[in-house]
C-alpha positions in Angstrom: -16.3 -119.9 -74.6 -18.8 -122.1 -72.8 -21.5 -121.1 -70.4 -19.3 -122.0 -67.4 -16.6 -119.6 -68.8 -19.2 -116.9 -69.2 -20.3 -117.4 -65.5 -16.7 -117.1 -64.3 -16.2 -114.0 -66.3 -19.3 -112.5 -64.8 -17.9 -113.2 -61.3 -14.7 -111.3 -62.2 -16.3 -108.3 -64.0 -19.7 -108.1 -62.3 -19.9 -104.4 -63.0 -20.9 -105.3 -66.5 -24.0 -107.0 -65.3 -25.3 -104.4 -62.8 -28.6 -104.1 -64.6 -29.2 -107.7 -63.5 -28.9 -106.5 -59.9 -31.3 -103.6 -60.4 -33.9 -105.8 -62.1 -33.5 -108.5 -59.5 -34.2 -106.0 -56.7 -37.2 -104.5 -58.5 -38.8 -107.6 -60.0 -36.8 -110.8 -59.1 -37.8 -113.6 -56.8 -36.3 -112.5 -53.5 -37.5 -115.6 -51.8 -35.0 -117.7 -53.7 -32.2 -116.1 -51.7 -31.3 -116.7 -48.1 -30.0 -114.3 -45.4 -26.4 -115.3 -46.1 -26.5 -116.1 -49.8 -28.1 -114.0 -52.5 -28.9 -115.6 -55.9 -29.2 -113.2 -58.8 -30.5 -114.7 -62.0 -28.3 -114.3 -65.0 -29.8 -113.7 -68.4 -28.7 -116.6 -70.5 -28.9 -116.2 -74.3 -29.5 -119.5 -76.2 -27.0 -120.0 -79.0 -28.6 -120.1 -82.5 -29.0 -123.4 -84.4 -29.7 -124.1 -88.1 -32.9 -125.8 -89.1 -34.7 -126.3 -92.4 -38.1 -124.8 -92.8 -40.8 -127.4 -92.3 -42.5 -126.2 -95.5 -39.4 -126.7 -97.5 -39.7 -130.3 -98.7 -36.4 -130.3 -100.5 -33.0 -131.3 -99.2 -31.2 -134.6 -98.5 -33.4 -137.4 -97.3 -32.6 -139.7 -94.5 -33.9 -143.3 -94.7 -33.9 -146.2 -92.3 -30.6 -147.5 -91.1 -28.9 -144.2 -91.7 -29.4 -144.4 -95.5 -31.6 -141.6 -96.6 -34.6 -142.1 -98.9 -35.0 -139.9 -101.8 -37.2 -136.9 -101.0 -37.1 -137.4 -97.2 -36.6 -133.9 -95.8 -33.7 -133.3 -93.5 -34.8 -132.2 -90.0 -38.3 -133.4 -90.4 -39.5 -134.5 -86.9 -39.9 -138.2 -86.6 -42.1 -140.0 -84.2 -40.6 -139.9 -80.7 -38.1 -137.1 -81.4 -38.0 -134.8 -78.4 -41.0 -136.5 -76.7 -41.8 -139.4 -74.4 -42.3 -142.9 -75.5 -46.0 -142.1 -76.1 -45.3 -138.9 -77.9 -46.2 -136.8 -74.9 -44.4 -133.4 -74.3 -41.2 -133.6 -72.2 -41.5 -132.8 -68.5 -37.9 -131.6 -67.9 -37.6 -127.8 -67.3 -34.9 -125.6 -68.7 -31.8 -125.1 -66.5 -31.6 -121.6 -64.8 -28.2 -120.1 -63.9 -27.6 -117.8 -60.9 -24.8 -115.5 -59.8 -24.4 -116.3 -56.1 -23.0 -113.6 -53.8 -22.7 -113.1 -50.1 -24.1 -110.0 -48.3 -20.6 -108.4 -48.3 -20.4 -108.7 -52.1 -23.9 -107.5 -52.4 -23.1 -104.4 -50.4 -20.1 -103.7 -52.6 -22.1 -104.1 -55.7 -24.9 -101.9 -54.4 -22.4 -99.3 -53.3 -21.0 -99.2 -56.8 -24.4 -99.1 -58.4 -25.6 -96.3 -56.2 -22.3 -94.4 -55.9 -22.2 -94.9 -52.1 -19.6 -96.0 -49.6 -20.9 -96.2 -46.0 -18.3 -96.6 -43.3 -19.8 -98.6 -40.3 -19.0 -97.3 -36.8 -17.4 -99.6 -34.3 -19.2 -99.8 -31.0 -18.4 -102.7 -28.7 -14.8 -103.2 -27.6 -14.1 -106.8 -28.2 -10.4 -106.8 -27.1 -7.6 -104.6 -26.1 -4.2 -105.3 -27.6 -0.7 -103.8 -27.1 0.5 -101.7 -29.9 3.8 -99.8 -30.4 5.8 -98.5 -27.4 4.5 -94.9 -27.9 3.1 -94.1 -24.5 5.5 -92.5 -22.0 5.2 -92.5 -18.2 7.4 -91.4 -15.3 7.7 -94.8 -13.7 8.0 -98.4 -14.8 10.4 -101.3 -14.9 14.0 -100.6 -15.6 13.9 -102.6 -18.8 11.5 -100.1 -20.3 13.6 -97.0 -19.5 13.8 -94.7 -22.5 17.6 -94.3 -22.4 17.8 -92.4 -25.6 15.4 -89.8 -24.3 17.3 -89.7 -21.0 20.6 -89.2 -22.8 19.2 -86.4 -25.0 17.8 -84.5 -22.0 21.1 -84.8 -20.1 23.0 -83.7 -23.2 20.8 -80.7 -23.6 21.3 -79.7 -20.0 25.1 -80.1 -20.3 25.2 -77.9 -23.4 23.0 -75.3 -21.7 24.9 -75.3 -18.3 28.5 -76.0 -19.5 31.0 -73.1 -19.5 34.6 -72.5 -20.3 36.3 -72.9 -16.9 39.7 -71.7 -18.1 38.1 -68.6 -19.6 36.5 -67.7 -16.2 39.7 -68.4 -14.3 41.5 -65.9 -16.5 38.8 -63.4 -15.6 39.7 -63.9 -11.9 43.2 -62.5 -12.8 41.8 -59.1 -13.8 43.5 -56.4 -11.6 41.3 -55.2 -8.7 38.4 -57.5 -9.3 36.6 -59.6 -6.7 34.8 -63.0 -6.7 31.5 -61.1 -6.8 32.8 -58.9 -9.6 33.7 -62.0 -11.7 30.2 -63.5 -11.0 28.4 -60.3 -12.2 30.7 -60.1 -15.3 29.8 -63.8 -16.1 26.1 -63.1 -15.9 26.6 -60.2 -18.3 28.4 -62.5 -20.7 25.6 -65.2 -20.3 28.1 -67.6 -18.7 26.1 -69.9 -16.5 28.5 -70.3 -13.6 27.5 -70.5 -9.9 28.8 -68.2 -7.2 29.9 -71.2 -5.2 32.1 -72.5 -8.0 33.8 -69.0 -8.3 34.4 -68.8 -4.6 35.9 -72.3 -4.6 38.2 -71.5 -7.5 39.1 -68.0 -6.3 41.4 -69.3 -3.6 43.3 -71.3 -6.2 44.5 -68.2 -8.0 48.0 -67.2 -6.7 48.9 -63.6 -5.8 51.4 -63.5 -8.6 48.7 -64.2 -11.1 46.4 -61.5 -10.0 46.8 -58.3 -12.0 47.7 -60.2 -15.2 45.0 -58.2 -17.0 44.2 -54.6 -16.5 40.5 -55.0 -17.5 38.0 -57.7 -18.5 38.1 -56.3 -22.1 41.9 -56.8 -22.3 41.5 -60.3 -21.0 38.8 -61.1 -23.7 41.0 -59.7 -26.4 43.9 -62.0 -25.6 42.2 -65.2 -24.3 40.1 -67.3 -26.7 36.8 -68.5 -25.4 35.7 -72.0 -26.5 32.2 -73.3 -27.0 30.8 -76.5 -25.4 30.8 -78.2 -28.8 34.5 -77.3 -29.4 35.4 -78.6 -26.0 33.5 -81.9 -26.5 35.3 -82.4 -29.8 38.6 -81.7 -28.2 38.3 -83.5 -24.9 35.4 -85.9 -25.6 32.2 -86.3 -23.6 33.3 -87.4 -20.1 30.1 -87.0 -18.2 26.4 -86.3 -18.7 24.4 -84.6 -15.9 21.5 -87.1 -15.7 18.6 -86.2 -13.3 15.8 -88.4 -12.0 13.3 -86.0 -13.5 14.5 -86.8 -16.9 13.7 -90.5 -16.6 10.8 -91.7 -18.8 9.6 -95.3 -19.2 8.1 -96.6 -22.4 4.8 -98.4 -22.4 2.9 -100.0 -25.3 -0.1 -98.1 -26.5 -3.3 -99.9 -25.7 -5.3 -100.3 -28.9 -9.0 -101.0 -28.6 -10.4 -103.3 -31.3 -14.0 -102.5 -31.8 -16.6 -104.7 -33.4 -19.1 -102.9 -35.6 -22.4 -104.3 -34.4 -25.7 -103.4 -36.1 -29.3 -104.1 -35.1 -32.0 -103.4 -37.7 -35.6 -103.1 -36.4 -38.0 -103.7 -39.3 -41.5 -102.5 -38.7 -44.5 -103.4 -41.0 -48.1 -102.4 -41.0 -50.1 -105.6 -41.3 -53.6 -104.1 -40.9 -56.5 -104.8 -43.3 -55.5 -102.1 -45.8 -52.1 -103.6 -46.4 -53.0 -105.9 -49.3 -50.7 -108.1 -51.3 -49.2 -105.5 -53.6 -48.3 -103.2 -50.8 -46.8 -106.1 -48.8 -44.7 -107.1 -51.8 -43.3 -103.5 -52.1 -42.3 -103.6 -48.4 -40.4 -106.9 -49.0 -38.7 -105.6 -52.1 -37.4 -102.5 -50.2 -36.6 -104.1 -46.8 -34.9 -107.3 -48.0 -32.0 -105.6 -49.9 -31.5 -103.2 -47.0 -31.1 -106.2 -44.7 -28.6 -107.8 -47.0 -26.7 -104.6 -47.4 -26.3 -103.9 -43.7 -25.4 -107.5 -43.1 -22.6 -107.2 -45.6 -21.4 -103.9 -44.1 -21.2 -104.8 -40.4 -19.1 -107.4 -38.5 -22.2 -108.6 -36.7 -25.8 -107.9 -37.6 -29.1 -108.8 -35.9 -32.6 -108.2 -37.0 -35.8 -107.5 -35.1 -39.2 -107.8 -36.9 -42.2 -106.1 -35.5 -45.7 -106.4 -37.0 -48.5 -104.1 -36.0 -52.1 -103.1 -36.6 -53.6 -101.3 -33.6 -51.3 -103.4 -31.5 -47.7 -104.5 -32.1 -45.9 -107.8 -31.6 -42.5 -109.3 -32.5 -42.4 -112.0 -35.2 -39.9 -114.1 -37.0 -38.6 -113.1 -40.4 -40.4 -116.0 -42.1 -43.8 -114.6 -41.2 -43.0 -110.9 -41.3 -43.7 -110.3 -44.9 -46.7 -112.5 -45.3 -48.7 -111.9 -42.1 -52.0 -109.9 -42.4 -54.6 -108.9 -39.9 -58.0 -107.3 -40.2 -57.5 -104.7 -37.5 -57.1 -101.0 -37.6 -53.8 -99.1 -37.5 -51.9 -97.4 -34.6 -48.3 -97.0 -35.7 -47.1 -95.8 -32.3 -47.6 -99.2 -30.9 -44.7 -100.5 -33.0 -42.4 -97.7 -31.9 -43.3 -98.3 -28.3 -42.3 -102.0 -28.7 -39.2 -101.0 -30.7 -38.0 -98.7 -27.9 -38.5 -101.4 -25.3 -36.6 -104.0 -27.3 -33.7 -101.6 -28.1 -33.4 -100.4 -24.5 -33.4 -103.9 -23.1 -31.3 -105.8 -25.7 -29.3 -103.4 -27.8 -27.8 -100.4 -25.8 -26.9 -97.5 -27.9 -23.3 -97.4 -26.6 -22.7 -100.9 -28.1 -24.9 -101.1 -31.2 -25.4 -99.2 -34.4 -29.2 -99.0 -34.6 -31.5 -98.7 -37.6 -35.3 -98.4 -37.4 -37.1 -99.0 -40.7 -40.8 -98.8 -40.9 -43.2 -99.3 -43.8 -46.9 -99.1 -44.5 -49.5 -97.3 -46.6 -49.2 -94.1 -44.4 -52.7 -94.7 -43.0 -52.8 -94.2 -39.2 -55.3 -93.5 -36.5 -56.2 -89.9 -35.8 -53.4 -87.7 -34.2 -51.3 -90.8 -33.5 -48.4 -89.7 -35.7 -48.1 -86.2 -34.3 -48.8 -87.0 -30.6 -47.0 -90.4 -30.2 -44.9 -91.5 -33.2 -42.9 -88.3 -33.8 -42.0 -88.0 -30.1 -41.0 -91.7 -29.9 -38.8 -91.4 -33.0 -37.0 -88.5 -31.3 -36.5 -90.5 -28.2 -35.1 -93.6 -29.9 -31.4 -93.1 -30.6 -30.6 -94.5 -34.0 -28.2 -94.0 -36.9 -31.2 -93.7 -39.1 -35.0 -93.7 -38.9 -36.7 -94.5 -42.2 -40.3 -94.7 -43.2 -41.3 -96.2 -46.6 -44.8 -95.4 -47.9 -46.2 -98.1 -50.1 -49.2 -96.8 -52.0 -49.7 -98.3 -55.5 -51.3 -95.8 -57.8 -50.6 -92.8 -55.6 -51.3 -91.6 -52.1 -54.7 -92.1 -50.6 -56.6 -89.1 -49.1 -56.2 -90.4 -45.5 -52.6 -91.6 -46.0 -50.8 -88.7 -44.2 -48.3 -90.4 -41.9 -45.3 -90.1 -44.2 -45.9 -86.5 -44.9 -46.4 -85.7 -41.2 -43.1 -87.4 -40.3 -41.3 -85.7 -43.1 -42.7 -82.3 -42.1 -41.9 -82.8 -38.4 -38.5 -84.5 -38.5 -37.2 -84.0 -42.1 -34.5 -81.6 -40.8 -33.2 -84.0 -38.2 -30.5 -85.5 -40.5 -31.1 -89.1 -39.4 -34.8 -89.3 -40.5 -35.8 -90.1 -44.1 -39.1 -90.8 -45.8 -39.2 -92.7 -49.1 -42.2 -93.3 -51.4 -42.7 -96.6 -53.4 -45.8 -96.9 -55.6 -44.4 -99.6 -58.0 -41.3 -101.9 -58.3 -39.5 -99.4 -60.4 -39.4 -97.0 -57.3 -37.6 -99.5 -55.1 -34.0 -98.9 -56.2 -34.6 -95.1 -55.8 -36.1 -95.6 -52.3 -33.1 -97.7 -51.3 -30.8 -94.9 -52.6 -32.7 -92.2 -50.7 -32.4 -94.2 -47.5 -28.7 -95.1 -47.8 -27.6 -91.7 -49.1 -29.2 -90.1 -46.1 -27.2 -92.5 -43.9 -24.0 -91.6 -45.8 -24.7 -87.9 -45.2 -25.4 -88.5 -41.5 -22.1 -90.3 -41.2 
């Protein structure tokens, strides 16, 4: 197999190289990837080649013109071999290979690595389409009349109301009975016949026929009573008692297709205490989260907010590198985040994530009095704060602990701690597993 074959195999069975993904997140060059394409370096192992030891002077010689001279060692470097014309070292670098994936593939790989499977929620209705004819109404065009249902309702009514007319006429021949007496006897026998029908038929019974039976019991003993089913089988179904109230019209079910939109607000402390190592830990945590959510949702947008004592919106290109010399007031970032979300990303239409990171240093009482209430006010699928403190937490770095203490039971608030690159993948798991639980 050649290198290209190996690369193709890696694309097909990427689970075998998941360690590359973890190492890339923790230590790789994230800047080499874009927002829509992620390039993960593949470890390429050079194939071995045979060489004679330079100290070994034996072997077959190689002379001029391809004819070896006796004693000339094989493999002995000759002038110009592997160098420039003047014997200078070569300037061409080694070729690096990358496994390229889009955010959706990245999300799948990270889900598999972390054992997660988040299901994005649809928010905005992008279109309404007609589905199956499952909705039923009492009115509509004749072409949508549910005739099958109408027939069934009529048939059920016929079976419930139909009676053996000949059997009831025989009852009218019982000696000494009256039309009212026949009606009351029919009710006792659960024969659903109206008094009007009995009175109408009563006059058709001749005087010679009256007194044919001494009692109703004698009549029942000698006259067979048939059921509606027996009569239908014998005579056929000649009429169905349809009623207007039985009419129903079929309409297609209206199916709403929703687009799963997500907006991610990334907040970063850029104050003087956020030195290069801390900034790098923020980037290593936030960038894979951005890729992951981009891959999960139909449409993703990102807002980047930098803050020291004040907050301002920035572009992604400057978000991870910017640094100021001011103090820290984290609430300023949440005030701006709330304003942006309320104006541009209404909760009814957008899934919203608010991710903040810093070294947990904040101005006195700002976390308790302003940040915590603001986090409670901002509707979001998930609020996350990532503390980046290389070497451990500083004495005055209490913001993360205060947030965790105040909002840790909310279900949609999570705090993660990153003190070195090895902590990044665990922090991402902590954040995304909290979102999976909240779902």
